[in-house]
C-alpha positions as CSV (number, residue, x, y, z in Angstrom):
1,X,135.8,94.6,43.1
2,X,134.4,94.6,39.6
3,X,134.8,97.6,37.3
4,X,131.1,97.2,36.7
5,X,130.5,99.0,40.0
6,X,132.3,102.4,40.3
7,X,132.0,105.8,41.8
8,X,133.1,109.1,40.2
9,X,133.1,112.4,42.0
10,X,132.0,115.1,39.5
11,X,132.0,118.2,41.7
12,X,132.6,119.5,45.2
13,X,131.5,122.7,46.9
14,X,132.8,123.0,50.4
15,X,132.3,119.5,51.9
16,X,129.3,118.9,49.7
17,X,129.9,116.4,46.8
18,X,128.1,115.4,43.7
19,X,128.9,112.3,41.6
20,X,127.7,109.2,39.9
21,X,127.6,105.6,41.1
22,X,127.7,103.2,38.1
23,X,126.2,99.8,38.4
24,X,125.2,97.2,35.8
25,X,121.6,98.1,36.4
26,X,122.0,101.8,35.9
27,X,123.6,105.0,37.3
28,X,122.8,106.5,40.6
29,X,123.2,110.3,40.8
30,X,124.6,111.5,44.1
31,X,123.6,113.0,46.4
32,X,120.9,110.3,46.3
33,X,117.8,109.7,48.4
34,X,116.7,106.1,48.4
35,X,113.0,105.4,49.1
36,X,112.4,102.5,51.4
37,X,110.7,99.4,50.0
38,X,110.8,97.3,53.2
39,X,108.7,94.3,52.0
40,X,109.6,94.6,48.3
41,X,107.3,97.6,47.9
42,X,107.4,101.3,48.6
43,X,104.0,101.5,50.4
44,X,101.2,103.0,48.4
45,X,103.4,103.4,45.3
46,X,103.8,101.5,42.0
47,X,107.4,101.0,41.0
48,X,107.0,103.1,37.9
49,X,105.5,105.9,40.1
50,X,108.6,105.8,42.3
51,X,110.8,106.1,39.3
52,X,108.8,109.0,38.0
53,X,109.6,110.9,41.2
54,X,113.3,110.8,40.1
55,X,114.5,107.9,42.3
56,X,117.5,106.0,40.9
57,X,117.7,103.3,43.6
58,X,115.5,101.7,46.2
59,X,116.2,100.1,49.6
60,X,114.9,96.6,50.5
61,X,114.9,95.1,54.0
62,X,116.8,91.8,54.6
63,X,115.1,91.1,57.9
64,X,111.6,91.5,56.7
65,X,112.1,89.7,53.4
66,X,113.9,86.7,55.0
67,X,110.8,86.2,57.2
68,X,108.2,86.8,54.5
69,X,108.2,85.6,51.7
70,X,111.7,84.3,52.4
71,X,114.9,85.0,50.4
72,X,114.9,81.5,49.0
73,X,111.4,82.0,47.5
74,X,112.4,85.3,46.0
75,X,115.5,83.7,44.4
76,X,113.4,80.9,42.9
77,X,111.1,83.6,41.4
78,X,114.0,85.3,39.7
79,X,115.4,87.7,42.4
80,X,114.1,90.8,44.0
81,X,114.3,93.1,41.0
82,X,112.0,90.8,38.9
83,X,109.8,90.0,42.0
84,X,108.9,93.6,42.7
85,X,109.2,94.9,39.1
86,X,112.1,97.3,39.7
87,X,114.9,96.9,37.2
88,X,117.1,99.6,38.6
89,X,119.6,99.3,41.4
90,X,118.5,98.0,44.8
91,X,120.4,98.4,48.1
92,X,119.6,95.9,50.9
93,X,120.3,96.6,54.5
94,X,121.8,93.8,56.5
95,X,119.2,93.1,59.2
96,X,121.4,94.9,61.7
97,X,119.0,97.7,62.4
98,X,116.4,95.2,63.5
99,X,118.9,93.8,65.8
100,X,118.6,97.1,67.6
101,X,114.9,98.0,67.0
102,X,113.6,94.5,67.9
103,X,116.0,94.1,70.9
104,X,113.4,92.5,73.1
105,X,113.0,89.6,70.6
106,X,116.7,88.8,70.2
107,X,119.7,87.1,71.7
108,X,123.1,88.5,70.7
109,X,126.4,86.6,70.7
110,X,129.8,86.8,69.0
111,X,128.5,84.4,66.4
112,X,125.4,86.4,65.5
113,X,121.8,87.1,66.6
114,X,118.9,84.8,67.3
115,X,115.6,86.5,66.6
116,X,112.1,85.7,67.4
117,X,109.9,86.7,64.4
118,X,107.7,89.6,65.2
119,X,105.1,87.9,62.9
120,X,104.7,84.5,64.4
121,X,107.3,84.1,67.1
122,X,109.4,81.5,65.1
123,X,113.1,81.5,65.8
124,X,115.7,82.7,63.2
125,X,119.4,83.0,63.2
126,X,121.2,85.9,61.5
127,X,125.0,86.0,61.3
128,X,127.3,87.9,59.0
129,X,127.5,84.8,56.7
130,X,123.7,84.3,56.7
131,X,123.1,88.0,56.0
132,X,125.5,87.8,53.0
133,X,123.7,84.7,51.8
134,X,120.2,86.3,52.0
135,X,121.3,89.4,50.2
136,X,122.9,87.3,47.5
137,X,119.6,85.3,47.1
138,X,117.8,88.6,46.8
139,X,120.2,89.7,44.1
140,X,120.7,93.2,45.5
141,X,123.2,95.5,43.8
142,X,124.6,97.1,47.0
143,X,124.9,94.8,50.0
144,X,125.4,96.0,53.5
145,X,127.7,94.4,56.1
146,X,126.0,92.8,59.1
147,X,126.4,95.1,62.1
148,X,125.0,95.9,65.5
149,X,124.4,99.3,67.0
150,X,123.0,100.3,70.4
151,X,120.2,102.8,70.7
152,X,121.5,106.2,71.9
153,X,122.1,107.4,74.5
154,X,124.4,104.6,75.6
155,X,127.6,104.7,77.7
156,X,130.9,104.7,75.9
157,X,131.8,101.1,77.1
158,X,128.6,99.7,75.5
159,X,129.2,101.7,72.3
160,X,132.8,100.6,72.1
161,X,132.0,96.9,72.6
162,X,129.2,97.1,70.0
163,X,131.4,98.9,67.5
164,X,134.3,96.4,67.8
165,X,131.8,93.5,67.4
166,X,130.5,95.2,64.3
167,X,134.1,95.5,62.9
168,X,134.7,91.8,63.5
169,X,131.4,91.1,61.7
170,X,132.5,93.4,58.9
171,X,135.6,91.3,58.3
172,X,133.4,88.1,58.3
173,X,130.9,89.8,55.9
174,X,133.7,90.7,53.5
175,X,134.9,87.1,53.5
176,X,131.4,85.7,53.0
177,X,130.6,88.2,50.3
178,X,133.4,86.8,48.1
179,X,134.0,88.0,44.6
180,X,130.8,89.1,43.0
181,X,131.4,91.3,39.9
182,X,128.9,94.0,39.4
183,X,127.8,93.8,43.1
184,X,129.1,96.1,45.8
185,X,129.7,95.6,49.5
186,X,129.5,98.6,51.9
187,X,131.1,98.6,55.4
188,X,129.3,100.5,58.2
189,X,131.1,102.9,60.5
190,X,129.9,102.8,64.1
191,X,131.0,104.5,67.3
192,X,128.0,106.5,68.5
193,X,128.8,110.1,69.1
194,X,132.4,109.6,70.2
195,X,135.0,110.8,67.8
196,X,137.8,108.4,68.9
197,X,135.5,105.4,68.5
198,X,134.4,106.6,65.0
199,X,138.1,107.0,64.0
200,X,138.9,103.5,65.3
201,X,135.9,102.1,63.3
202,X,136.8,104.0,60.1
203,X,140.4,102.7,60.4
204,X,139.2,99.1,60.8
205,X,136.9,99.4,57.8
206,X,139.5,100.9,55.6
207,X,141.9,98.1,56.5
208,X,139.3,95.5,55.3
209,X,138.4,97.5,52.2
210,X,134.9,98.1,50.8
211,X,133.2,99.4,47.7
212,X,131.5,102.1,49.8
213,X,131.2,103.2,53.4
214,X,128.1,103.9,55.5
215,X,127.8,106.0,58.6
216,X,125.6,103.9,60.9
217,X,124.3,104.4,64.4
218,X,122.9,107.9,63.9
219,X,119.2,109.1,63.8
220,X,118.6,106.6,66.7
221,X,117.6,109.1,69.4
222,X,120.6,111.4,69.7
223,X,119.0,114.5,68.2
224,X,119.9,116.6,65.2
225,X,122.6,118.7,66.9
226,X,124.5,115.6,68.1
227,X,124.1,113.9,64.7
228,X,125.5,117.0,62.9
229,X,128.3,117.1,65.5
230,X,129.3,113.6,64.4
231,X,128.8,114.4,60.7
232,X,131.2,117.4,61.0
233,X,134.1,114.8,61.2
234,X,132.8,111.3,60.4
235,X,132.5,111.5,56.5
236,X,136.1,112.8,56.3
237,X,137.3,109.7,58.1
238,X,136.1,107.6,55.2
239,X,137.8,107.2,51.8
240,X,137.2,110.2,49.5
241,X,136.9,108.1,46.4
242,X,134.1,105.9,47.6
243,X,130.4,106.6,48.2
244,X,129.4,107.7,51.7
245,X,126.0,106.5,52.9
246,X,124.2,107.9,56.0
247,X,121.7,105.3,57.1
248,X,118.1,106.0,58.1
249,X,118.1,109.8,57.5
250,X,115.8,111.6,57.4
251,X,113.9,114.8,57.5
252,X,114.5,117.4,54.8
253,X,116.6,119.6,57.1
254,X,118.7,116.5,58.1
255,X,119.3,115.5,54.5
256,X,120.5,119.0,53.5
257,X,122.7,119.2,56.6
258,X,124.2,115.8,55.9
259,X,125.0,116.6,52.2
260,X,126.6,119.9,53.4
261,X,128.9,117.7,55.5
262,X,130.0,115.3,52.8
263,X,127.3,112.6,52.6
264,X,126.4,111.0,49.2
265,X,123.5,108.7,50.0
266,X,120.5,108.5,52.4
267,X,117.4,106.5,53.0
268,X,114.4,107.0,55.3
269,X,110.8,105.7,55.6
270,X,109.7,109.3,56.5
271,X,108.3,110.5,53.2
272,X,106.2,107.4,52.7
273,X,105.2,106.9,56.3
274,X,104.3,110.6,56.7
275,X,102.2,110.5,53.5
276,X,100.1,107.7,55.0
277,X,99.5,109.8,58.2
278,X,98.5,113.0,56.4
279,X,101.7,114.9,56.5
280,X,103.0,116.6,53.4
281,X,106.5,118.1,53.1
282,X,106.7,121.3,51.0
283,X,109.2,124.0,50.3
284,X,107.3,126.1,52.9
285,X,107.5,123.5,55.6
286,X,105.2,120.6,56.7
287,X,101.5,120.6,56.0
288,X,99.1,118.6,58.1
289,X,96.3,117.8,55.6
290,X,94.0,116.5,58.3
291,X,93.6,120.0,59.8
292,X,90.2,121.5,59.3
293,X,91.7,124.7,57.7
294,X,92.1,122.7,54.4
295,X,88.5,121.6,54.1
296,X,87.4,124.3,51.7
297,X,90.7,125.2,50.2
298,X,90.7,124.9,46.3
299,X,94.5,125.5,46.1
300,X,97.2,122.8,45.6
301,X,99.4,121.7,48.4
302,X,102.3,123.5,46.7
303,X,101.6,125.6,43.6
304,X,105.3,125.2,42.4
305,X,105.2,121.4,42.6
306,X,104.6,119.2,39.5
307,X,103.6,116.0,41.2
308,X,100.1,114.5,40.5
309,X,98.8,115.5,43.9
310,X,99.7,119.2,43.3
311,X,98.9,119.3,39.6
312,X,95.5,117.6,39.7
313,X,94.0,117.9,43.2
314,X,93.1,120.5,45.8
315,X,93.9,120.7,49.4
316,X,90.1,120.3,50.0
317,X,90.1,117.0,48.1
318,X,93.3,115.7,49.8
319,X,91.7,116.7,53.2
320,X,88.5,114.8,52.3
321,X,90.1,111.6,51.1
322,X,92.4,111.5,54.2
323,X,89.4,112.0,56.5
324,X,87.4,109.4,54.6
325,X,90.4,107.0,54.9
326,X,90.4,106.5,51.1
327,X,93.5,104.6,49.7
328,X,94.1,107.4,47.2
329,X,95.1,109.7,50.1
330,X,98.1,107.5,50.9
331,X,98.9,107.2,47.2
332,X,98.9,111.0,46.4
333,X,100.6,112.2,49.6
334,X,103.3,109.6,49.4
335,X,103.9,110.5,45.7
336,X,104.1,114.2,46.7
337,X,106.5,113.6,49.5
338,X,108.8,111.3,47.5
339,X,108.7,113.9,44.6
340,X,109.7,116.7,47.0
341,X,112.6,114.7,48.5
342,X,113.9,114.0,45.0
343,X,113.5,117.6,44.1
344,X,115.7,118.5,47.0
345,X,118.3,116.0,45.8
346,X,118.2,117.4,42.2
347,X,118.4,121.0,43.5
348,X,121.5,120.1,45.6
349,X,123.2,118.2,42.7
350,X,122.8,121.2,40.4
351,X,123.9,123.7,43.1
352,X,127.0,121.7,43.9
353,X,127.9,121.4,40.2
354,X,127.5,125.1,39.8
355,X,129.4,126.1,43.0
356,X,126.4,127.8,44.6
357,X,125.5,125.2,47.3
358,X,125.7,127.7,50.2
359,X,123.2,130.0,48.4
360,X,120.9,127.1,47.6
361,X,121.0,126.0,51.2
362,X,120.2,129.4,52.5
363,X,117.2,129.7,50.2
364,X,116.0,126.2,51.2
365,X,116.0,127.1,54.9
366,X,114.4,130.5,54.2
367,X,111.6,128.9,52.3
368,X,110.9,126.3,55.0
369,X,111.0,129.0,57.7
370,X,108.2,131.0,55.9
371,X,105.6,128.4,57.0
372,X,102.5,127.4,55.1
373,X,100.4,129.8,53.0
374,X,97.7,131.8,54.8
375,X,94.4,129.9,55.2
376,X,92.0,130.2,52.4
């Protein structure tokens, strides 16, 4: 593809890697965590606030945007970046995850998927070609192949059929994507938790050739141990000189474990969704701000954190606004969580560059194991 999209590895430490993805809209430092802006917004956050947390790239959702406000409308209004006031890189998923998560609303064939909208029941057709068209209309910098993956656990026959269908769709996606300088297309490895199927998928993707490679079909019910079991070999099956993206992950422990196994990019709704439900991730584990123990506590969530929630507000205030269902609760806790996730990424990038990733990882787990500070 175009020289305007490139990936350079700058350091490795064991299997962990740090590097830079260059795009016409700016650089993405890896390992990178991408906040999820499903409907052209990271919920409860302004775009400039998301950037202030350290995010280099956001994720947008093909399925949701094609239904509302429609990709055609976004294109008429100047594309997704202008529409949502985010001028840095955007990755869009293909709609493939919703093929799985909204299975009761869909009909799957070799050609593609027919959905019933979860909003109004209207019928929509999504194929590899249509997914590429939608993502082009959105103007995303990193486009994902259209794929299908079964929820786990599933039998090997079902996983194999699904993976091979996704590989045929990957070839169609590549053809439909065409030549788009400055934009990248990522293939998606499937194969469940079966090493032979993952190898077959990786070989098929490498033969087609992509700008980056995702590891799909994990964090869909198999559990962390099984996921790490796959990540012990799956990243190594993918080209070393291209970015590796683990889709839909995850919890802080999942992210660190994935980077330790050679993953460069991740995304998850967890930090923003948890913020809206009163959960804050800290270096000492997860804090549930709704608990009564915080009602009279004048201390910050995390005294070492520099986010606005920790700098300017007490646990008592955060507890109060959550209980009172005030909008600022979602705003502050989401900002804190996204800040913490980006702090993890920055910590890992520095540790990999300095050859001390194992020590950083041990300190990270030790801090999380300490648990929250004693009640006030």
